[in-house]
C-alpha positions in Angstrom: 2.4 76.1 -7.4 -0.8 75.7 -9.0 -2.1 74.2 -6.0 -1.2 76.5 -4.1 -2.7 79.6 -5.9 -6.1 77.4 -6.8 -7.1 77.8 -3.1 -7.6 81.7 -3.5 -10.8 81.5 -5.4 -12.6 79.5 -2.7 -11.0 81.7 0.2 -12.5 84.8 -1.7 -15.8 83.0 -2.1 -15.7 81.8 1.5 -15.4 85.6 2.8 -18.4 86.7 0.5 -20.6 83.8 2.0 -19.3 84.9 5.5 -20.1 88.6 4.7 -23.4 87.8 3.5 -24.4 85.8 6.8 -22.8 88.8 9.2 -24.9 91.5 8.0 -28.6 90.6 8.9 -27.1 88.5 11.9 -25.6 91.6 13.2 -29.2 93.1 13.3 -31.0 90.2 14.5 -30.0 90.4 18.3 -30.7 94.3 18.3 -34.2 93.5 17.0 -35.7 93.9 20.4 -34.0 97.0 21.2 -34.9 98.8 18.2 -38.4 97.3 18.6 -38.7 99.0 22.0 -37.1 102.3 20.9 -39.4 102.7 17.9 -42.2 101.9 20.1 -43.3 99.0 17.6 -45.9 96.4 18.1 -45.6 92.8 16.8 -47.5 93.7 13.8 -45.5 96.8 13.2 -42.5 94.9 13.4 -43.4 92.3 11.2 -44.6 95.1 8.7 -41.1 96.4 8.7 -39.2 93.1 8.7 -41.4 92.8 5.4 -39.2 95.5 3.9 -36.2 92.8 3.5 -38.5 90.7 1.7 -40.1 93.3 -0.5 -36.4 94.4 -1.5 -35.0 91.0 -2.2 -38.0 90.0 -4.2 -37.3 91.9 -7.5 -33.4 91.6 -7.1 -33.4 87.7 -6.7 -35.6 87.8 -10.0 -33.5 90.7 -11.7 -30.1 89.4 -10.8 -30.4 86.6 -13.6 -31.0 89.5 -16.1 -27.9 91.5 -14.7 -25.8 88.3 -15.3 -26.3 88.6 -18.9 -24.5 92.1 -19.0 -21.7 91.5 -16.1 -20.0 88.6 -14.2 -21.1 87.0 -10.8 -17.9 88.3 -9.5 -18.5 91.8 -10.1 -22.0 91.4 -8.8 -20.5 89.7 -5.6 -18.3 92.9 -5.0 -20.9 95.5 -5.7 -24.0 94.1 -3.8 -21.7 92.8 -0.8 -20.3 96.4 -0.5 -23.9 97.9 -0.6 -25.3 95.2 1.8 -22.7 95.8 4.5 -22.8 99.6 3.9 -26.4 100.1 4.4 -26.4 98.5 7.7 -25.8 101.4 9.9 -28.7 103.3 8.4 -30.9 101.2 10.4 -29.9 103.2 13.5 -31.2 106.5 11.6 -34.6 105.1 10.8 -37.7 106.8 12.4 -40.8 105.0 12.7 -42.2 101.7 11.2 -42.0 103.4 7.8 -38.5 104.5 7.9 -37.4 101.4 9.4 -39.1 99.5 6.5 -37.6 101.5 3.8 -33.9 100.8 5.2 -34.7 97.2 5.3 -35.8 97.3 1.6 -32.3 98.7 0.8 -30.9 96.0 2.7 -33.0 93.2 1.2 -32.1 94.5 -2.2 -28.7 94.1 -1.6 -29.1 90.9 0.0 -31.2 89.4 -2.9 -28.4 90.2 -5.5 -25.7 88.9 -3.4 -27.7 85.6 -2.7 -27.8 84.7 -6.4 -24.6 85.9 -7.3 -22.4 84.1 -4.8 -24.4 80.8 -5.2 -23.8 81.0 -8.8 -20.1 82.1 -8.5 -19.6 79.0 -6.1 -21.6 76.5 -8.3 -20.0 77.4 -11.6 -16.7 77.5 -10.1 -17.1 74.1 -8.7 -18.6 72.9 -11.9 -15.4 73.9 -13.7 -13.0 72.4 -11.3 -14.1 68.7 -11.7 -10.9 67.4 -10.0 -11.6 69.2 -6.7 -13.6 68.0 -3.8 -16.9 69.9 -3.6 -16.8 73.4 -1.9 -20.4 74.1 -1.8 -21.0 73.0 1.6 -17.8 74.7 2.8 -19.1 77.9 1.6 -22.3 77.8 3.2 -20.5 77.1 6.4 -18.6 80.3 5.8 -22.4 81.7 5.8 -23.0 80.1 9.1 -20.0 81.5 10.5 -20.7 84.8 9.4 -24.1 84.5 11.1 -22.5 83.4 14.2 -19.7 86.5 13.8 -22.9 88.8 13.4 -25.1 87.3 16.2 -22.0 87.1 18.8 -21.1 90.7 18.2 -24.7 91.9 18.5 -25.2 90.0 21.8 -21.7 91.6 23.0 -22.7 95.0 22.0 -26.2 94.7 23.6 -24.6 93.5 26.8 -22.0 95.9 26.7 -24.7 99.0 26.2 -23.0 99.8 22.9 -25.2 102.4 20.6 -27.0 100.4 17.7 -25.2 103.0 15.4 -21.7 102.5 16.8 -22.2 98.6 16.6 -23.6 98.6 13.2 -20.8 101.1 11.9 -18.3 98.9 13.2 -19.6 95.9 11.8 -19.9 97.5 8.4 -16.0 98.6 8.5 -14.8 95.3 9.3 -16.8 93.6 6.4 -16.0 96.0 4.0 -12.3 95.4 4.6 -12.8 91.7 4.3 -14.8 92.2 1.0 -11.8 94.3 -0.2 -9.5 91.3 0.5 -11.8 88.9 -1.0 -12.6 90.8 -4.3 -9.2 90.1 -6.0 -9.4 86.4 -5.5 -12.9 85.7 -6.6 -12.9 83.5 -9.7 -13.4 84.8 -13.0 -15.3 81.8 -14.6 -17.9 83.2 -17.1 -21.7 82.6 -16.1 -22.8 80.4 -19.2 -24.4 77.1 -19.0 -21.6 74.6 -20.1 -24.2 72.7 -22.7 -25.6 75.9 -23.7 -22.6 78.0 -25.1 -25.0 80.9 -26.5 -27.9 80.7 -24.1 -28.4 83.8 -21.6 -27.1 83.7 -18.5 -28.6 82.2 -15.1 -32.3 83.3 -14.8 -33.8 82.5 -11.5 -37.4 82.3 -13.1 -35.7 79.4 -15.4 -34.4 77.9 -12.1 -37.7 78.2 -10.3 -39.6 76.4 -13.1 -37.1 73.8 -13.6 -36.4 72.4 -9.9 -38.7 69.5 -8.9 -41.3 70.4 -6.3 -39.9 68.3 -3.5 -36.4 69.8 -3.6 -38.2 73.2 -3.7 -40.3 72.3 -0.8 -37.1 71.2 1.3 -35.3 74.4 0.3 -38.5 76.4 1.4 -39.0 74.6 4.6 -35.3 74.7 5.6 -34.9 78.5 5.3 -38.3 79.3 6.5 -37.0 77.6 9.7 -33.6 79.2 9.7 -35.3 82.8 9.0 -37.9 82.3 11.7 -35.3 81.5 14.5 -32.9 84.0 13.4 -35.1 87.0 13.7 -37.6 85.8 16.3 -35.6 83.5 18.9 -34.3 86.8 20.6 -37.5 88.2 21.6 -39.2 84.8 22.0 -36.5 83.9 24.8 -36.3 87.4 26.2 -40.1 88.4 26.3 -42.2 85.4 26.1 -40.2 83.2 28.2 -38.9 86.1 30.5 -35.1 85.3 30.0 -34.3 88.7 29.5 -32.4 90.6 26.8 -29.2 89.4 27.1 -30.2 85.6 27.2 -32.4 86.2 24.1 -29.4 87.6 22.2 -27.2 84.9 23.1 -29.9 82.4 21.9 -29.4 83.8 18.2 -25.6 83.1 19.1 -26.0 79.5 20.1 -28.3 78.8 17.1 -25.5 80.2 15.1 -22.8 77.9 16.7 -25.2 75.0 16.1 -25.8 75.8 12.3 -22.0 76.0 11.7 -21.2 73.0 13.3 -24.1 71.1 11.8 -23.2 72.2 8.2 -19.4 71.3 8.9 -20.3 67.7 9.1 -23.4 67.4 7.2 -21.1 65.9 4.0 -19.9 63.3 6.5 -23.4 62.5 7.8 -24.5 62.3 4.2 -21.9 59.7 3.1 -22.4 57.5 6.3 -26.4 57.6 6.2 -27.6 58.8 3.1 -29.5 61.9 2.1 -33.0 60.8 2.8 -32.1 59.7 6.3 -30.3 62.8 7.4 -33.1 64.7 6.0 -35.5 62.7 8.1 -33.3 62.9 11.0 -33.5 66.8 10.7 -36.9 67.0 10.5 -37.6 64.8 13.4 -35.5 66.6 15.7 -36.6 70.0 14.6 -40.0 69.0 15.5 -39.1 67.5 18.9 -37.1 70.4 19.9 -39.8 72.9 19.3 -42.8 70.6 20.7 -40.9 70.2 24.2 -38.9 73.2 24.5 -41.8 75.8 23.8 -44.4 73.7 25.8 -42.4 74.0 28.8 -42.3 77.2 30.9 -38.3 77.9 31.2 -36.3 80.3 29.5 -33.5 77.9 29.7 -35.7 75.4 27.7 -36.6 77.6 25.1 -32.9 78.3 24.5 -31.8 74.8 24.5 -34.8 74.1 22.0 -33.2 77.1 19.9 -29.9 75.4 20.0 -31.0 71.7 19.3 -32.8 73.2 16.1 -29.7 74.8 14.9 -28.1 71.3 14.9 -30.6 69.5 13.2 -31.4 72.4 10.5 -27.8 72.7 9.1 -27.6 70.3 6.4 -31.1 71.0 4.7 -30.4 73.7 2.7 -27.3 72.8 1.3 -28.9 69.3 0.5 -31.6 70.9 -1.4 -28.9 72.6 -3.6 -27.0 69.7 -4.1 -29.9 67.7 -5.0 -31.1 70.4 -7.6 -27.7 70.4 -9.3 -27.7 66.6 -9.4 -31.0 66.7 -11.3 -29.7 69.5 -13.8 -26.1 68.3 -14.3 -25.8 70.6 -17.4 -27.2 73.6 -16.1 -26.2 73.5 -12.4 -25.8 77.5 -12.1 -29.8 77.7 -13.0 -30.3 75.1 -10.4 -28.4 77.0 -7.7 -30.2 80.3 -8.7 -33.5 78.8 -8.8 -33.0 77.1 -5.2 -31.9 80.2 -3.9 -34.8 82.3 -5.2 -37.3 79.9 -3.5 -35.4 79.3 -0.3 -34.6 83.0 0.4 -37.8 84.3 -0.5 -38.9 81.9 2.5 -36.4 83.1 4.6 -36.8 86.7 4.4 -40.9 86.7 3.9 -41.5 84.3 6.5 -40.3 86.0 9.9 -42.4 89.2 8.7 -45.6 87.1 8.4 -45.0 85.4 11.5 -45.1 88.8 13.3 -48.4 89.7 11.9 -49.6 86.0 12.9 -48.2 86.3 16.2 -50.2 89.5 17.1 -53.3 87.6 16.8 -52.4 84.0 18.6 -49.2 85.0 20.4 -45.4 84.2 19.2 -44.7 81.0 20.9 -47.8 78.9 19.2 -47.0 80.6 16.0 -43.2 79.7 16.2 -44.3 75.9 17.3 -46.9 75.4 14.5 -44.7 76.7 11.5 -41.8 74.7 12.5 -43.8 71.2 13.0 -45.5 72.0 9.6 -41.7 72.6 8.0 -40.6 69.4 9.6 -43.4 67.6 8.4 -42.9 69.0 4.9 -39.2 68.1 4.9 -39.9 64.7 5.8 -42.5 64.0 3.0 -40.3 65.8 0.3 -37.3 63.8 1.3 -39.1 60.8 0.2 -39.6 61.8 -3.3 -35.8 62.6 -3.9 -34.1 60.2 -6.6 -32.9 56.9 -5.3 -29.3 57.2 -6.9 -28.7 60.8 -7.8 -25.6 62.2 -9.2 -23.5 63.3 -6.3 -21.4 66.5 -6.5 -20.7 67.1 -2.6 -20.5 63.6 -1.4 -18.3 60.3 -1.9 -19.4 58.6 -5.4 -21.0 55.7 -3.7 -23.2 56.5 -1.0 -25.6 54.2 0.4 -29.4 55.4 0.5 -31.8 54.2 3.0 -32.9 50.9 1.7 -30.9 51.2 -1.5 -27.9 49.0 -2.7 -24.8 51.2 -2.8 -25.3 53.7 -5.5 -23.0 54.6 -8.7 -22.6 58.1 -10.1 -24.8 59.1 -12.8 
C-alpha cells in the first residue's frame, strides 16, 4: 500500500515539469506568425523576447527569499497557474512594447516555477534515499511538455487556428492538469538537512557555491536549447525557405529528440561515463550545426535541428546531478543555483541572438553560438570530479580512463 501511494508525488511533480515545458513551447512555433502580424524586425523581436528574461531574473533570484515563508509545493501551484494563464495574453499584445510586457509576466511566472519545481524534486529525492533517482525522469516530463506545446503549435499553425484560440485551449488543458497534480505534490519542507535552522534555498547562495565547470555546462546546454527552441522555426521557414509548416515541425522534431535523449541519458552515463557523454554531446552538436547550416537545403537544416536535440538532452540534467554530487548536504541549494544560471542563459540568450542576427544574419549567428557552447561543454567536462557521488546512476560507474568508482 505504501509503495502504491508513494508514486503519487512523483506523478504530481512530473505534471508540473510537463506544464513548464509546454507553455513557452506552445508559443515558439507561433513566433513567425506573431512576428509577421506585428510587423517586427529580427531586432524588434529580439527585444520583445528579452521580456521573458527580464521577468525571470528577479523571479529566479527572489524565489529563494519566498521559500523562507512558504513551501516549494505552494509556489509550484501558484506560479504554474499564472504561467499557463498568462499565455493567451500574447494574442492581445499590440506592438513590440505590448508583446514585451506580456513576455515579462510569462518570464516572472516561469522563473519562479523553475526554481520551485527543481527544489521540490531535489528535496523529495534527497528525503527518499531508498528510491531510484527521479530527477532525470522529471526533466523528461519537461521535454515531453515541450513536445506537446510544439506539436500543438505546429498543428494549429497548419490548420489555420488563430493564436488566441490556440493559446486559450492550451492554457485550459494545462490548468486542468495542474489541478490534478496539486494534491499529489510532496509536502517536504524546504530546509537543508545539515542546517536545520538555516534559511530556505537561495539562488544567490547556489550560484556562488557551484563550481565554474558545472555552471559552464549548464549555461552551454540551456543556451543552445533556448536558441533552437526560439529560433529554429524561423531559421528553417525563412532562411532555408522551408515554409512555415516545415519550420514549425522542426521545433517538434527537436522536442522529440530531446525527450528521447533525456529518457536514455542515465543508461548512457552508466555505460560510458559522465565525461564521455558530455564530450559526445558537444561533438555531435558541433558537427550537426557545422554541416547542417553550411548546406542550402531546408531538409538538411531540419535534420541538423533534430540531431542537436538527440545530442543535447542529457547535458542540463547532468549538470544538476554534478552540482548535487558536489554539495551532498545542500542539494536543494545546488539545484536552485544550477537552475538560476542555466535558465538565465536559456531565456536571455535568444533575445541577444536576435540583436546579433540583425547585423550578421541568423544562420551564422546560430552556428557560431552553437559551436562556442559545444567547445565550452567539452572543455568543462574535463574538470568534473573523477569519482563523484552519484544520485541518478548506478553506484559504480566507470569514468573515462578511471577505475570503477565507489560512492562517496
